[in-house]
Z-matrix of the N, CA and C atoms (Angstrom, degrees):
N
C 1 1.456
C 2 1.499 1 107.06
N 3 1.290 2 118.01 1 132.40
C 4 1.453 3 125.37 2 174.40
C 5 1.506 4 105.11 3 -109.80
N 6 1.352 5 115.65 4 127.17
C 7 1.456 6 121.41 5 175.66
C 8 1.495 7 108.08 6 -112.18
N 9 1.356 8 117.30 7 125.73
C 10 1.430 9 123.27 8 -174.98
C 11 1.530 10 109.70 9 -118.33
N 12 1.307 11 117.68 10 168.55
C 13 1.446 12 122.62 11 177.80
C 14 1.556 13 110.97 12 -71.36
N 15 1.325 14 117.55 13 151.29
C 16 1.479 15 117.59 14 176.11
C 17 1.501 16 110.02 15 -57.69
N 18 1.320 17 113.01 16 146.57
C 19 1.503 18 117.51 17 179.30
C 20 1.513 19 112.65 18 97.48
N 21 1.330 20 119.65 19 -19.32
C 22 1.411 21 122.52 20 178.40
C 23 1.528 22 108.13 21 -70.58
N 24 1.321 23 117.30 22 136.33
C 25 1.436 24 120.03 23 179.58
C 26 1.546 25 110.38 24 -75.44
N 27 1.332 26 114.71 25 97.41
C 28 1.481 27 121.76 26 -171.64
C 29 1.544 28 109.25 27 -64.69
N 30 1.321 29 118.35 28 -40.15
C 31 1.478 30 120.93 29 178.66
C 32 1.499 31 112.26 30 -60.83
N 33 1.364 32 116.29 31 -43.14
C 34 1.454 33 120.25 32 -178.62
C 35 1.533 34 110.21 33 -66.87
N 36 1.382 35 116.21 34 -38.09
C 37 1.453 36 121.23 35 -177.96
C 38 1.568 37 107.07 36 -67.23
N 39 1.306 38 117.77 37 -43.70
C 40 1.495 39 118.96 38 176.64
C 41 1.505 40 111.52 39 -56.02
N 42 1.366 41 114.46 40 -46.40
C 43 1.465 42 119.95 41 179.35
C 44 1.519 43 112.04 42 -57.96
N 45 1.290 44 116.77 43 -41.97
C 46 1.492 45 122.21 44 -179.92
C 47 1.524 46 111.68 45 -70.42
N 48 1.326 47 116.99 46 -32.84
C 49 1.503 48 119.51 47 -177.10
C 50 1.496 49 112.05 48 -75.82
N 51 1.345 50 119.80 49 -27.69
C 52 1.405 51 122.64 50 -175.75
C 53 1.521 52 116.84 51 -53.08
N 54 1.330 53 118.26 52 -51.80
C 55 1.470 54 119.21 53 178.94
C 56 1.560 55 112.00 54 -64.74
N 57 1.329 56 117.01 55 -32.77
C 58 1.468 57 120.52 56 177.25
C 59 1.503 58 109.62 57 -65.18
N 60 1.315 59 115.12 58 -44.68
C 61 1.504 60 117.66 59 -178.74
C 62 1.516 61 110.15 60 -65.00
N 63 1.349 62 119.46 61 -37.01
C 64 1.450 63 121.52 62 177.05
C 65 1.517 64 110.00 63 -63.78
N 66 1.350 65 118.55 64 -40.85
C 67 1.445 66 118.98 65 178.54
C 68 1.503 67 112.65 66 -64.08
N 69 1.334 68 115.00 67 -40.45
C 70 1.493 69 119.10 68 179.20
C 71 1.525 70 110.99 69 -61.70
N 72 1.360 71 115.77 70 -46.45
C 73 1.428 72 122.80 71 177.03
C 74 1.557 73 110.35 72 -54.76
N 75 1.334 74 114.70 73 -50.13
C 76 1.476 75 118.15 74 177.17
C 77 1.470 76 114.86 75 -57.13
N 78 1.363 77 116.26 76 -42.48
C 79 1.469 78 120.60 77 178.43
C 80 1.478 79 112.57 78 -64.00
N 81 1.340 80 116.42 79 -29.53
C 82 1.500 81 121.31 80 179.26
C 83 1.518 82 111.51 81 -84.57
N 84 1.316 83 115.22 82 -7.80
C 85 1.493 84 121.20 83 -178.11
C 86 1.537 85 110.34 84 75.46
N 87 1.330 86 117.67 85 29.26
C 88 1.443 87 121.41 86 -178.24
C 89 1.540 88 107.80 87 -118.14
N 90 1.323 89 114.23 88 166.70
C 91 1.401 90 121.51 89 176.86
C 92 1.529 91 109.26 90 -83.96
N 93 1.305 92 120.45 91 137.94
C 94 1.460 93 120.65 92 177.68
C 95 1.519 94 114.42 93 -59.43
N 96 1.336 95 117.59 94 -21.79
C 97 1.451 96 118.80 95 -177.68
C 98 1.546 97 111.51 96 -64.25
N 99 1.345 98 117.12 97 -18.63
C 100 1.465 99 121.42 98 -178.02
C 101 1.516 100 111.89 99 -84.52
N 102 1.337 101 116.84 100 -5.75
C 103 1.495 102 121.64 101 -175.01
C 104 1.515 103 107.57 102 -116.11
N 105 1.278 104 116.00 103 139.46
C 106 1.468 105 119.64 104 171.45
C 107 1.519 106 109.35 105 -145.43
N 108 1.285 107 114.28 106 156.00
C 109 1.491 108 119.72 107 178.91
C 110 1.548 109 106.80 108 -131.93
N 111 1.292 110 117.72 109 126.23
C 112 1.420 111 123.14 110 171.07
C 113 1.490 112 109.43 111 -98.96
N 114 1.305 113 116.99 112 134.27
C 115 1.463 114 121.64 113 -178.24
C 116 1.542 115 106.34 114 -120.08
N 117 1.333 116 116.08 115 119.86
C 118 1.470 117 123.55 116 178.74
C 119 1.503 118 106.11 117 -126.88
N 120 1.342 119 113.42 118 143.84
C 121 1.463 120 115.10 119 168.18
C 122 1.541 121 105.86 120 -88.38
N 123 1.320 122 115.50 121 162.20
C 124 1.460 123 121.05 122 -173.93
C 125 1.539 124 113.53 123 -58.76
N 126 1.327 125 117.29 124 -30.34
C 127 1.438 126 120.41 125 176.92
C 128 1.553 127 110.43 126 -66.51
N 129 1.324 128 116.56 127 -45.71
C 130 1.471 129 122.29 128 177.72
C 131 1.547 130 108.81 129 -61.94
N 132 1.243 131 118.70 130 -43.19
C 133 1.474 132 122.49 131 175.95
C 134 1.482 133 111.54 132 -55.45
N 135 1.361 134 115.95 133 -47.24
C 136 1.469 135 118.88 134 176.65
C 137 1.498 136 114.46 135 -61.66
N 138 1.328 137 117.35 136 -40.01
C 139 1.423 138 120.98 137 177.75
C 140 1.547 139 112.38 138 -61.80
N 141 1.380 140 113.90 139 -42.23
C 142 1.525 141 118.00 140 179.76
C 143 1.517 142 107.57 141 -67.41
N 144 1.280 143 120.86 142 -34.53
C 145 1.460 144 120.88 143 -179.65
C 146 1.572 145 109.67 144 -71.07
N 147 1.336 146 114.29 145 -37.20
C 148 1.471 147 116.91 146 179.93
C 149 1.491 148 112.84 147 -60.74
N 150 1.365 149 117.44 148 -36.02
C 151 1.461 150 119.64 149 -176.05
C 152 1.570 151 107.92 150 -90.78
N 153 1.333 152 117.14 151 5.93
C 154 1.481 153 123.03 152 -179.92
C 155 1.486 154 112.95 153 56.95
N 156 1.328 155 115.32 154 47.95
C 157 1.483 156 120.66 155 176.11
C 158 1.536 157 109.57 156 -53.93
N 159 1.372 158 111.65 157 127.29
C 160 1.452 159 114.89 158 -179.95
C 161 1.471 160 112.32 159 -59.39
N 162 1.333 161 118.26 160 -44.27
C 163 1.437 162 123.72 161 178.54
C 164 1.528 163 109.78 162 -53.42
N 165 1.344 164 118.24 163 -49.08
C 166 1.426 165 121.87 164 -178.46
C 167 1.502 166 113.39 165 -65.32
N 168 1.329 167 116.25 166 -33.06
C 169 1.455 168 119.74 167 177.59
C 170 1.526 169 109.61 168 -64.53
N 171 1.291 170 115.83 169 -40.08
C 172 1.502 171 122.24 170 177.51
C 173 1.539 172 108.88 171 -64.78
N 174 1.336 173 115.88 172 -44.77
C 175 1.483 174 117.41 173 -179.08
C 176 1.507 175 110.81 174 -64.58
N 177 1.355 176 116.68 175 -43.69
C 178 1.478 177 118.97 176 177.37
C 179 1.501 178 112.69 177 -59.31
N 180 1.301 179 117.14 178 -41.18
C 181 1.458 180 121.38 179 178.43
C 182 1.500 181 113.16 180 -63.87
N 183 1.348 182 117.82 181 -42.16
C 184 1.471 183 120.85 182 -169.03
C 185 1.506 184 113.55 183 -106.59
N 186 1.360 185 119.10 184 -0.45
C 187 1.453 186 123.08 185 -172.23
C 188 1.503 187 115.97 186 -52.97
N 189 1.288 188 115.84 187 148.89
C 190 1.416 189 122.37 188 168.86
C 191 1.559 190 105.34 189 -129.08
N 192 1.342 191 115.30 190 115.33
C 193 1.438 192 121.04 191 -178.10
C 194 1.472 193 108.43 192 -82.02
N 195 1.366 194 116.52 193 120.13
C 196 1.481 195 121.16 194 178.21
C 197 1.511 196 114.37 195 -93.88
N 198 1.284 197 115.65 196 -24.25
C 199 1.474 198 120.03 197 -178.14
C 200 1.533 199 109.99 198 -158.18
N 201 1.328 200 116.65 199 139.22
C 202 1.432 201 121.22 200 176.57
C 203 1.542 202 110.69 201 83.10
N 204 1.397 203 112.42 202 -165.32
C 205 1.438 204 120.31 203 -177.05
C 206 1.538 205 112.58 204 -80.48
N 207 1.269 206 117.87 205 163.44
C 208 1.479 207 120.72 206 178.91
C 209 1.526 208 114.94 207 -79.00
N 210 1.361 209 116.73 208 -2.28
C 211 1.430 210 123.78 209 175.81
C 212 1.540 211 112.86 210 61.28
N 213 1.267 212 117.16 211 26.33
C 214 1.469 213 122.43 212 176.85
C 215 1.502 214 110.54 213 -63.77
N 216 1.334 215 116.13 214 -26.20
C 217 1.453 216 120.21 215 179.30
C 218 1.545 217 114.58 216 -72.66
N 219 1.335 218 117.34 217 -14.55
C 220 1.448 219 119.13 218 174.21
C 221 1.524 220 106.21 219 -79.89
N 222 1.321 221 112.33 220 84.25
C 223 1.474 222 121.31 221 -165.70
C 224 1.555 223 111.81 222 -75.86
N 225 1.288 224 113.43 223 161.14
C 226 1.498 225 120.87 224 177.93
C 227 1.543 226 111.57 225 -85.04
N 228 1.304 227 116.00 226 1.99
C 229 1.493 228 119.50 227 -176.00
C 230 1.502 229 110.80 228 -82.71
């Protein structure tokens, strides 16, 4: 999951990430169908937390932050 600032064109970013993801899969000797990237802006992330999305609860529990803040401030309130 990639979380970006509000106002970032999420559709365009997904489009740009797809070929990179395919190259990474190829380098790992894997099929790209086993890889996926979800792109949310921080507002969407907050909305999903407010409705207590099961998926997001699992992500919050198991997440590994690779870059930036852990976004704990994007509260469920």
